[in-house]
TORKOL-560840 format. One record per residue (C-alpha): residue in one letter; x, y, z. Coordinates in steps of 0.25 Angstrom, whole numbers, plus 5000, padded with zeros to 4 digits. Layout:
N
AXYZ
...
END
This chain:
531
X499151325030
X500451415028
X501851395032
X501651485044
X500951365050
X502151285051
X503251385055
X503751405069
X504751515069
X505351545083
X505451695079
X504051715076
X503351805086
X502151705088
X502451555089
X501551475081
X500551375088
X500751235088
X499651215077
X500351315068
X501751255070
X501251115068
X499951115061
X500050965057
X500350925071
X501550845067
X502350785078
X503850815080
X504150675077
X503450675063
X504150815060
X505550765064
X505350635056
X504850705044
X506050795043
X507050685044
X506550615032
X507450605019
X506950635006
X507250514997
X505950484989
X505950544975
X504750544965
X505050404959
X505250344972
X503950404977
X503250344965
X503850204966
X503550204981
X502050234978
X502050134967
X502550024976
X501550064986
X500350054977
X500649954966
X500749814973
X500949684965
X500249614977
X498849674973
X498949634959
X498549494961
X497449534971
X496749624962
X496849524950
X496249424959
X495049504959
X494849474944
X494649574932
X493649654940
X494649694950
X495549764939
X494249834934
X494049884948
X495549924950
X495350014938
X494150074944
X494750094957
X496050154951
X495150264946
X494250284958
X495250264969
X496750254965
X496750384956
X495950474967
X496750404978
X498050444971
X497550594970
X497250594985
X498650534988
X499350634979
X498650754986
X498950705000
X500350654998
X500750784991
X500050875001
X500450815014
X501850755011
X502150705025
X502950585029
X501850475032
X500950535022
X499650445024
X499750455039
X499950605038
X498750625029
X497850545038
X498350615050
X498250755045
X496750725041
X496250645053
X497350645064
X498350555070
X497450445074
X496950425060
X498350435055
X498850335064
X497850235060
X498050255046
X499550245047
X499450125056
X498550045046
X499350085034
X500650035041
X500049905046
X499549875032
X501049865027
X501449745035
X500249675031
X500349705017
X501849685016
X501849555025
X500549495020
X500349535006
X501649574999
X502449475005
X501549365000
X501549424986
X503049414987
X502949264992
X501949224981
X502849294970
X504049214975
X503349084976
X502749104962
X504049134954
X505149084963
X504448954969
X503648904957
X502348934964
X502748854976
X502448914990
X503548955000
X503748875012
X503248935025
X504748965028
X505049025015
X503749105015
X504149175028
X505649195024
X505249265011
X504049345017
X504849395029
X506049435020
X505049505011
X504449585023
X505749625030
X506449665018
X505349755016
X505549815030
X506949835027
X506649915014
X505649995022
X506750025033
X507750075023
X507750225020
X506950275008
X508250305001
X508450155000
X507050105003
X506450184991
X507050084982
X506049974986
X504850044981
X505650084969
X506049944965
X504649894968
X503949994959
X504949964948
X504649814950
X503149844948
X503549924935
X504249804930
X503449684934
X502049734931
X502349774916
X503149654914
X502049564919
X500949644911
X501849624898
X502049474901
X500549454903
X500349514889
X501349414883
X500749304891
X499349334885
X499949344871
X500549204873
X499549134881
X498249214881
X497649284893
X496649224903
X495849264915
X494949374911
X493949434902
X493549574899
X492149554906
X492849514919
X493249654921
X491849704925
X491649774938
X490749724949
X490349774963
X490849634969
X492149654961
X492349794967
X492149744981
X493149634979
X494249714973
X494149854979
X495049824991
X496249764984
X496149864972
X496149974982
X497349914989
X498149904976
X497950064975
X498350104989
X499650154993
X499850284985
X499950364999
X501150275003
X502250344998
X501750475005
X502250415018
X503650455014
X503350595009
X504450665017
X505450565011
X505150614997
X505850724989
X504550784983
X503350724990
X502350824985
X502750804971
X503050654971
X501850594979
X500750634969
X501650594958
X501750454964
X500250444968
X499750464954
X500850384946
X500750264956
X499250264954
X499450254939
X500450144940
X499550074950
X498450064939
X499350014928
X500249924937
X498949854943
X498049854931
X499049784921
X499549674930
X498149644936
X497549634922
X498749544918
X498549444930
X497049434926
X497449404912
X498549304915
X497849224927
X496449164927
X495649244936
X495449124946
X496949114947
X497249254951
X497549264966
X497849384975
X499249344980
X499849284967
X498949334956
X500049434950
X501249334952
X500449214946
X500049304934
X501449344932
X502049204933
X500949154922
X501249274913
X502749244914
X502549104908
X502749184894
X504149194897
X504349044901
X503348954908
X502048884908
X500648884914
X500048754918
X498548714916
X498448734931
X498948874931
X500348834936
X501448934930
X502848884928
X503848984923
X505148944915
X506249014907
X506149164907
X504849154914
X505549114927
X506549224926
X505549334923
X504549274933
X505649284944
X505949424940
X504549464940
X504349394954
X505549484960
X504849604955
X503549574961
X504249544974
X504949674974
X503749744970
X502849694982
X504049714991
X504149854987
X502649874989
X502749825003
X504049905006
X503350035001
X502150015010
X503049995022
X503850115019
X502550195018
X501650145029
X502850135039
X503250275036
X501850325038
X501650255051
X503050305056
X502650455053
X501250435060
X502050385072
X502950515071
X501750595070
X501150545083
X500150445077
X501050325082
X502150285091
X503350365089
X504350245090
X503650175079
X503950275069
X505450275072
X506250305059
X507650255057
X508550375056
X509450305046
X508350265036
X507250355039
X506250245039
X505250195050
X506050065053
X505250035066
X503950035059
X504549955047
X505049845056
X503749835063
X503049825050
X504049715046
X503649635059
X502149655057
X502249605043
X503049485047
X502049455058
X500849475048
X501549385038
X501849265048
X500449275055
X499649295042
X500449185035
X500149085046
X498749135048
X498349085033
X499248965034
X500149005024
X499049035013
X499749155007
X498549194998
X497649195010
X498649275018
X498849375006
X497349405005
X497249425020
X498449525021
X498049605008
X496649625014
X497249685027
X498249775019
X497049825010
X496149855022
X497249935029
X497650015017
X496250055015
X496050095029
X497150205028
X496450255015
X495250285023
X496050385031
X496850445019
X495750485009
X494850555019
X496150625024
X496350675010
X495050755011
X495350805025
X496750855022
X496250935010
X495251005020
X496251015032
X497451065023
X496751145012
X497951235010
X498951125009
X499751124996
X499251014988
X500150984976
X499050884971
X497550904975
X496450804973
X495150864967
X493850834974
X494550784986
X493350764994
X492650674984
X494050594982
X494250574997
X492850524999
X492850434987
X494250374990
X493850345005
X492550275000
X493350184991
X494350145001
X493250125011
X492550025002
X493849954999
X494049935014
X492749885017
X492949775006
X494249735012
X493649725026
X492349675022
X492449605009
X491149605000
X490449715009
X489349775000
X489149644993
X489349515000
X490149535012
X491249435014
X490749345004
X491749244997
X491849344985
X492549454994
X493149385006
X494649365005
X495149235003
X495449145015
X494449225024
X493249135028
X492249145039
X490849195041
X490749305031
X492249335032
X492149405045
X493549355050
X494149435038
X493349555042
X493749545056
X495249525054
X495249645045
X494549735055
X495449675066
X496749715059
X496249855056
X495749875070
X497149825076
X497849925067
X496950045071
X497150005086
X498650005084
X498550145076
X497750195088
X498850155097
X499950215088
X499150345088
X499050345104
X500450315106
X500850425096
X500050535103
X501250575112
X502050605099
X501050705095
X501550795107
X502750825099
X502350925089
X503250975078
X503451125079
X504151145066
X503851065053
X504851055042
X504651135030
X504151015022
X502951005031
X502651145028
X502651125013
X501751005015
X500651075021
X500751215015
END
């Protein structure tokens, strides 16, 4: 595909056809919006944003709750999923550097309808995760370190949780020149608290002896694979998020592969060490998905001052109080930055899909001062608020049950979008064979099929826990879900996905009128992206 395919010179004796002038069928709205974006993301900002999107402190306790076998399966999936996934994201992000990257990859491969569904599902996952998972981690951390383990009153819970959500929305509304400091600070918080925690565990072990696991506990089993694959896959997702802001980067083609590979390496290290530390500090039967990491952190910090009672109650004193409070602030900052990063990514992706005719044009409105999709951001905040209030009331204030419910929804929606992305990788290699690829994956067909199969298996285990062994048995069914073979859980999950697909279909239908506006001239940056 050469430059002449994009050129439209009025002096040419023969006017190019619509197909030649606009081979990607971009709308005028998309092209205008793309050309107005400001370049404000450098290499370090891209890496920090990517790290915040992938490495989440909220999942450490959930993986650790699966026991030693879960960390063994995490090591296996790092090799068979995370590394090849990073290779695929590196090729896609450096070849097709479009704003709203994940949407554009799916749209170029399968069309606007598939792109609309992918963008809508990815977007709707963000308020569920932000309002239903990260907020609860922040609440649990505050209760553990600032309230001596006491639960917040209902009023205090809502006051804290709603402030957490709406400060995140404000951060997403700010321009990237300012907003980029949120993932930067969040990444730095991870780089401080996780090594600090790991070193403290070593000191704790020398002083008190380690507990919880034996070497034989790390063996692999089919049952352990089924129980842990969903949450482990979720821990590794998000490498594509930063590509949603490709046109706001100074050197996207160079920096995106750099971020994908280094984030993968950091994920292996920054997940592996703290999960192992949690298992060494806490008895296995005391590790919970919501508070596992913060409980282990508090226990380890008793080496600086404090004690652990026979019933497991931890009390910090002296330097332990101050260091514990410092660590708690870093944890809250880290989980806040994770949520803000996902909001910035998925909301930009949805906005660009709307500009491209796969959604309502008014929904993608970008604030001319900040250059951010403030309308979608604010709607996301209202949805997160509703999810928080309704979900909290639904489980009668049982935050652990609410956490398990929300994280399962978030995992399912994330995996569905990957069912589009990995096959799209194969199709785009065939549809655009002459596109310049700064990085190219070997054996792309095998890699594409393999990753799609792994994602499908993980999704099945989220929607139908225990499928392939004992479907919906107590060993696999999420805590709090009861009923005849877990069918209520199964139906609720499918109902949520069905509603989102219906909304995405409505978005696509509304956006059809925007597709009548076809961009005649594409900026030179677009020419370079495809040549």
